[in-house]
C-alpha positions in Angstrom: 0.0 0.0 0.0 1.2 3.6 -0.7 -0.2 5.1 2.5 -2.3 4.1 5.5 -4.7 6.3 7.4 -7.7 5.4 9.5 -8.1 8.7 11.4 -11.7 9.4 10.5 -15.1 7.6 10.3 -15.2 7.9 6.5 -12.1 5.8 6.0 -12.1 3.5 3.0 -14.0 0.2 3.6 -14.1 1.1 7.2 -10.6 -0.2 7.6 -8.1 2.4 6.3 -7.3 4.5 3.2 -4.4 2.9 1.4 -4.0 4.8 -1.9 -5.6 8.2 -1.4 -7.6 9.6 1.5 -11.4 9.6 1.2 -11.0 13.2 2.4 -8.9 14.0 -0.6 -5.5 13.7 1.1 -2.8 12.5 -1.1 -0.2 9.8 -0.3 2.6 12.5 0.1 0.4 14.6 2.5 -0.5 11.6 4.6 3.2 10.6 4.9 4.3 14.1 5.8 1.6 14.3 8.4 2.9 11.0 9.9 6.5 12.4 10.0 5.4 15.6 11.6 3.7 13.6 14.4 6.8 11.5 14.7 8.9 14.6 15.2 6.5 15.8 17.9 7.0 12.5 19.7 10.8 13.1 19.7 10.3 16.6 21.1 8.0 15.1 23.8 10.6 12.5 24.7 13.2 15.2 25.2 10.8 17.3 27.3 9.8 14.3 29.5 13.2 12.7 30.0 14.9 16.0 30.8 12.0 17.2 33.0 11.9 20.6 31.3 9.7 23.2 32.7 6.6 23.4 30.4 5.9 27.0 31.4 9.2 28.0 29.9 8.5 26.5 26.6 6.0 29.0 25.2 7.2 28.9 21.6 7.5 25.1 21.6 4.1 24.8 23.3 2.3 26.9 20.6 4.0 25.1 17.7 3.1 21.8 19.3 -0.6 22.8 19.1 -0.2 24.1 15.6 1.5 20.9 14.4 -1.1 18.6 15.9 -3.9 20.8 14.6 -2.7 20.8 11.0 -2.8 17.0 10.8 -6.4 16.5 11.8 -8.9 15.4 9.1 -9.8 18.0 6.5 -7.6 20.8 8.0 -4.5 21.0 5.8 -3.8 19.4 2.4 -0.7 21.6 1.7 2.4 19.4 1.4 4.7 22.4 1.3 3.2 23.9 4.5 3.6 20.5 6.3 7.2 20.1 5.1 8.0 23.6 6.4 6.5 22.7 9.7 8.5 19.5 10.0 11.7 21.5 9.4 10.7 24.1 12.0 9.9 21.4 14.6 13.2 19.5 13.9 15.0 22.8 14.5 13.1 23.3 17.8 13.7 19.7 18.7 17.5 20.0 18.2 17.7 23.2 20.2 15.9 21.5 23.1 18.1 18.4 22.9 21.3 20.5 23.1 20.2 21.9 26.5 18.7 18.7 27.8 20.0 17.0 30.8 19.3 13.5 29.5 20.9 12.1 26.4 19.5 8.6 26.0 17.1 9.5 23.3 15.5 7.3 20.6 15.3 7.8 16.9 12.4 10.3 17.0 14.5 12.7 18.9 17.6 12.5 16.7 16.7 11.6 13.1 17.6 14.2 10.4 16.0 14.8 7.0 16.5 17.5 4.5 14.7 17.0 1.2 11.1 16.0 0.5 12.3 12.6 -0.8 14.1 12.0 2.5 11.0 12.9 4.4 8.8 10.6 2.5 11.2 7.7 2.8 11.5 8.3 6.6 7.8 8.6 6.9 7.2 5.2 5.3 9.0 3.5 8.3 7.5 5.6 11.2 3.8 5.8 10.3 0.8 4.2 11.9 1.7 0.6 10.8 5.2 0.9 12.3 3.5 -0.5 15.5 3.0 -4.2 14.7 0.7 -5.2 17.6 -2.8 -4.2 16.5 -4.1 -3.5 20.1 -1.1 -1.4 21.0 -1.3 0.4 17.7 -5.0 1.1 18.1 -4.6 2.5 21.6 -1.6 4.7 20.6 -3.5 6.1 17.6 -6.7 6.6 19.6 -4.7 8.7 22.1 -3.0 10.6 19.3 -6.3 11.5 17.6 -7.6 12.7 21.0 -4.5 14.9 21.3 -5.2 16.4 17.9 -8.7 17.4 18.9 -7.4 18.7 22.2 -4.9 20.8 20.4 -7.6 22.3 18.2 -9.6 23.4 21.2 -6.6 24.7 23.0 -5.4 26.7 20.0 -8.8 28.4 19.6 -8.7 29.3 23.3 -5.1 30.6 22.9 -6.3 32.9 20.2 -8.6 34.6 22.8 -5.8 34.7 25.4 -6.6 31.6 27.5 -4.2 28.7 28.1 -3.6 25.9 30.6 0.0 24.7 31.0 -1.3 21.4 32.3 -2.8 20.6 28.9 0.6 21.2 27.3 2.2 19.0 29.9 -0.2 16.1 29.2 0.3 16.3 25.5 4.0 16.0 25.9 3.6 13.1 28.3 1.1 11.2 26.1 3.1 11.6 22.9 6.3 10.4 24.6 4.3 7.4 25.9 3.6 6.3 22.3 7.3 5.6 21.9 7.5 3.5 25.1 7.3 -0.2 24.1 7.3 -1.2 27.8 3.8 0.1 28.2 1.1 -2.6 28.2 -2.4 -2.4 26.7 -3.7 -1.8 30.1 -1.3 1.1 30.6 -2.4 2.6 27.3 -6.1 2.2 28.1 -5.4 4.3 31.3 -3.7 6.9 29.2 -6.6 6.9 26.6 -9.0 7.6 29.5 -6.8 10.3 30.8 -6.7 11.8 27.3 -10.5 12.0 27.5 -10.2 13.8 30.8 -7.9 16.4 29.4 -10.0 16.7 26.3 -12.9 17.8 28.5 -10.5 20.2 30.3 -9.6 21.7 26.9 -13.2 22.1 25.9 -14.0 23.8 29.2 -11.1 26.2 28.6 -12.4 27.1 25.1 -15.9 27.5 26.5 -14.6 29.9 29.1 -12.6 31.8 26.4 -15.6 32.1 24.1 -18.2 33.1 26.7 -15.8 35.5 28.6 -15.4 37.5 25.3 -18.5 36.9 23.4 -21.2 36.3 26.1 -23.3 33.4 27.1 -25.0 31.6 24.1 -28.6 32.4 23.6 -31.3 30.5 21.6 -31.4 32.5 18.4 -33.2 32.6 15.0 -30.9 32.6 12.0 -31.7 33.8 8.5 -31.1 31.0 6.0 -32.1 33.0 3.0 -29.8 35.3 0.9 -29.8 39.0 0.4 -28.8 41.0 -2.6 -25.5 42.5 -1.3 -22.1 41.0 -2.3 -21.0 38.6 0.4 -18.2 36.6 2.0 -18.8 33.0 3.3 -16.9 32.0 6.5 -16.6 28.5 7.9 -14.6 26.9 10.7 -14.6 27.5 14.4 -12.4 30.5 15.2 -14.6 33.3 16.5 -11.7 35.8 16.6 -11.4 35.5 12.8 -15.1 36.0 12.4 -14.9 39.1 14.6 -12.1 40.6 12.5 -13.9 39.9 9.2 -17.1 41.5 10.5 -15.1 44.6 11.7 -13.4 44.9 8.3 -16.6 44.6 6.3 -19.0 46.7 8.4 -20.3 49.7 6.6 -19.0 48.5 3.2 -22.1 47.0 1.9 -20.6 43.5 2.0 -22.5 40.9 4.0 -21.0 37.9 5.8 -22.7 34.5 5.9 -21.6 31.6 8.1 -21.3 28.1 6.7 -21.7 24.9 8.6 -19.2 24.8 11.5 -19.4 28.6 12.0 -23.2 28.5 12.5 -22.9 28.5 16.3 -21.5 32.0 16.2 -25.0 33.3 15.8 -26.0 32.5 19.3 -23.2 34.6 21.0 -24.6 38.0 22.0 -21.5 39.8 20.9 -22.1 39.1 17.2 -25.7 40.3 17.2 -24.6 43.9 16.9 -23.3 43.3 13.4 -25.9 44.1 10.7 -23.5 42.7 8.1 -23.8 39.2 9.7 -26.5 38.3 7.3 -27.3 34.7 8.2 -26.2 31.1 7.4 -25.7 29.8 3.9 -25.7 26.1 3.1 -25.7 22.9 5.1 -23.3 20.4 6.5 -19.5 20.8 5.9 -19.3 18.0 3.4 -21.9 19.6 1.2 -19.5 22.4 0.4 -18.4 20.5 -2.7 -21.8 21.4 -4.2 -22.7 24.6 -2.4 -19.6 26.7 -3.0 -20.1 26.9 -6.7 -23.5 28.7 -6.7 -22.3 31.0 -3.9 -20.1 32.9 -6.3 -18.2 34.9 -3.7 -15.1 34.6 -1.6 -14.9 31.8 1.0 -12.9 32.1 4.2 -11.8 29.0 6.1 -10.7 29.7 9.7 -9.9 26.1 10.6 -11.4 22.9 9.2 -13.3 21.1 7.6 -12.3 21.8 4.0 -12.9 19.5 1.0 -10.6 19.9 -2.0 -12.9 21.6 -4.6 -13.5 20.0 -8.0 -13.0 23.2 -10.0 -10.1 25.7 -10.0 -12.5 28.5 -10.2 -13.8 27.6 -6.7 -10.2 27.0 -5.5 -9.3 30.6 -6.5 -12.1 31.9 -4.3 -11.0 30.1 -1.1 -8.9 31.9 1.5 -7.5 30.7 4.8 -6.4 32.4 8.0 
């Protein structure tokens, strides 16, 4: 097989995508994502074995979130961007290792790659299937997917100025644990459950961030029709991006419509003051493949979920933050 990914519920045949992702992810993107995760595991091993103070690792903490986030389903299909992130994280990893007290690190903490070809070759040996035991593999991956979701929530909260160092600490600990072959299935089950606990903590942090800035959600009516003004469509979950867009378009005669995952923005009191927040256009995220064509205007993605469009004309109207 040229790749293997079973990260989402839509995976091919319910077992795993082996040629191309059902999501549209190519073989190269899948492998680069695997290598980025492997690099994060090496960073985490260094942090754990050297008992580094997580509170002093602000830049590393933020890039850890960013790296995990960009590998979740339907968030990033840009091989160049992922390659650049791998190089950035290897540089950060090496700097951490130079000042680490421990030195008995495994391959994830010391490997080097330069070119795209070297990255793809390395990724082939460190991806999901590198763990032979299916039970151990499944538990490790379940934990990693939980960490990815946790990182997404934590990054959104961070954009509003809220963070919890304990969440960073757990992510390092859990990623390092996926390299530890001495851990049994029972040990990993306990870590998976702990991942769920910290996932709830991250969700609570984001809820506090959103409500402290945008108010407590209210039951709200939302216009699902369209008006005559030119408009921008915005999707994703990042409310700070929506706020900036509304500020930049107010008074210009340009309306803003939410799509799919941005629909909940309408129930925050803060956004009700914007007359240019015209309503919600379209339906579920996966229907964008058909709905973006007739929209005819610019489309802004703040996070996920994006589906690679069929036509270049639509691709040229898609922007990201």
